[in-house]
N, C-alpha and C positions, 0 to 999 in steps of 0.2 A: 345520122344513124336512127332515124326515127322509126323505120319499119322493123318488124321482127326478123325478117330475112337478114337484113344487114347486121343486126345484132348477133344473131346466131352464127353468121358467117365469121364475124370477128372472134366469137368464142371458139369456133372450130379451129380457125387458123392459129389461135394462140395455143390451144390444147396440142396441136401437132407440132408447133415449134417447141413446146415444152418437152414433148417425147423425143424430139431430135436432140435437145440438149441433154436430157437424162441418159439417152443412149451413148453419149460421148464421155460420160463420167466414169472415173476409176472407182474400183471398189472402196477406197478410203473415202472419196468424195461422198459416196452413198451414205456413209455413216456420220458424216460431219453435221454439226449443229446448224440448223437453218435459222433465218431471222424470226420464225414463228417460235415463240418461247416454248421449250420443252419438246420441240419436234426435230427430229433429224431430217435430213434431206430425203430419206426414204419414207419418212412418215408423211411429209408434204406430198410426195409422189403417191403414197397410198390414199391419201385424202383425194387427190385429183382423179385417180383411177376409179374411186368408188362413188363419187357424187353423181355421175349420170345414171347409176342404176341402183343406188340405195333406196330403201323403203322406209316408211315411218316405223314399220314393225322392227327393222334393224336397229333403229335408234331407241325404240321402246325396250327392246330386249336387253340392252346395255345399261339402261337408265339406272337401275338399282346399284350396279357396280360403280356408276359415275356419280352416285349420290344426287341423281336427278338434276344435276347441273348441266346446262347446255354446253358449255365450253368443255366440260369434262367428257361429256358424251362424245363431242367431236374428237377430242384427243384419244379416247379409247378406241374408237373406229379407225382414226388415222393410223395409230400404232399397230393395230390388228391388220390392216391391209398393207401397211408398211413392211410387215415382216415377210411378205411374199417375195419371190425372186425378182430381181430387178428387170429381167427380160419380160417377165409376166406383167409387171406394172407398166412397162413402156408399151407393150402390145395392147393392154386394156385401154390405156389412154388413147392410143390411135384408134382402136376398134370403136370407142363410143365418142369420139371427137365431135361428131355431128349430132349427138343425141340432145334432145331439147327438153328433157324432163329431169326430175330429181324427186325426193321424197315430198309427200303432199304437205308436210309440216315445215318445208323449206320454201324458198322463194326463188323462181328462176330468173327474177330481176337481179339477182346477186351474182349470177353465173360470171358475167364479164369481169367485174372488179375482183372476183375471187380468183379467177385464173391469172389475171394481171398480177395481183399482188403476190400470189404464191410463186409466180415466175421469178420475181425478185427476191422472194425468201430463199429460193434455191440458188439463183445466179450470184447474187452479191456476196455472200460469205465465201464463196469459191472462187471470187475475183474474176468472174465471167460476166460478159455483157449480154444483156437481153433486151433489145430496143423494143419499144412499144409505140405504135402510132398515136400521136397526140390526141386525135379524135377519139380513140378507144379509151385512153386514160381519162379524157374529159367526161365520157359517158360514165365510167365507173366512179369517177370522183363526185359527180353529181348524185348519183345513187347513194354513195356513202354519206354525203353531206345531209341528204333528205331523210335517211332511214331511222336515225336515232340509235336504238340498241342494235348491236352491241358495242359500237364504237363511240357513240355520243360525241361525234366530231363537232357539232355546233356548240355543245356546252363546254368541251375541253378547249376549244379554240376561240371562244368568245373574247372579244376585245381586240382581236387582231384583223387586219385587212389582208385577206388572201387573194393574190392576183397571179393568174397563169401568164406565163410569157410566151407560150406556144399555141395557145387557143383562147377563144373567147370565153373567159370564165373569171368571175370576181365576185367575192362575198365579203361582208363585214366591214367594220371601220375601226381604225386604231393603228397601232405599229404595224408596218407593212411587212409582209412575208411573200416574196415573189419567186417565181421559178418555174420549171417544167411541171406540167400536169402530173407526170408520173411521180415526181418528188412530193408533190402536194397530196396526191393519192395515198402514198406511203405515210405521210404525216397524219392524214386524216384517219388512218386505220391504226395509229398508235405506234408507228415504226419511225425511228429516228435516222435510219440508214441514208435517207436522201437529204439530210440537213445540209451538207457541204455543196449541194448544188442549189440551194435556196439563199436568198440575200434579202437585205432590208433590216431596219432597226428592230423589227419584230423577232428576227431570228436570234439575236443575242439576247433579248428579253426571255424568249422561249427556252434557250439553252440554260440561262441563269435560274429560271424557275424550276426546270427539271433537275438541276444540280442540287437544289435545296429540298427536293422531296424526299 
């Protein structure tokens, strides 16, 4: 997936599949909490619908209300767009599925892992399946591993050997955590929903350390 056309083709395909998933949800499912802390399913949809067209000014305008915290800014905007009608959100995601831009203060290199992770934020709490090609998850995982803020995956997972079982991806040394790239991507972004699909002595250690925090 080295060239940008392949990257954006993967982003577009994932966005369209998320739109299909959302279109199939019941009203109650739209209101359910997602894996993204503090966000309902509709807030995740609002985020995905707005990312391709959001501007830096949109973010600056809500910054005082969000106490100038980037995570809070993201949440304010997600909830604002999430208040729109479900049909409007689905249509917006489809309409901008192929858009290759976002606010200048954001990074389009985050687009693929963002849609992949948020697809799971929606699907998993609802007991729904949303498969992701391993090569797409691997691309997203490598980006998260390299980027530092806001996930700090290398720092949080220091002392573990992470090994993908469905792609050529391995980092670190220590107790082993092995499994699908999608589960490793969720782990790297601070989510524990994929732990049951991971294995190795590092998984038990990770669960134990999390339980004592």
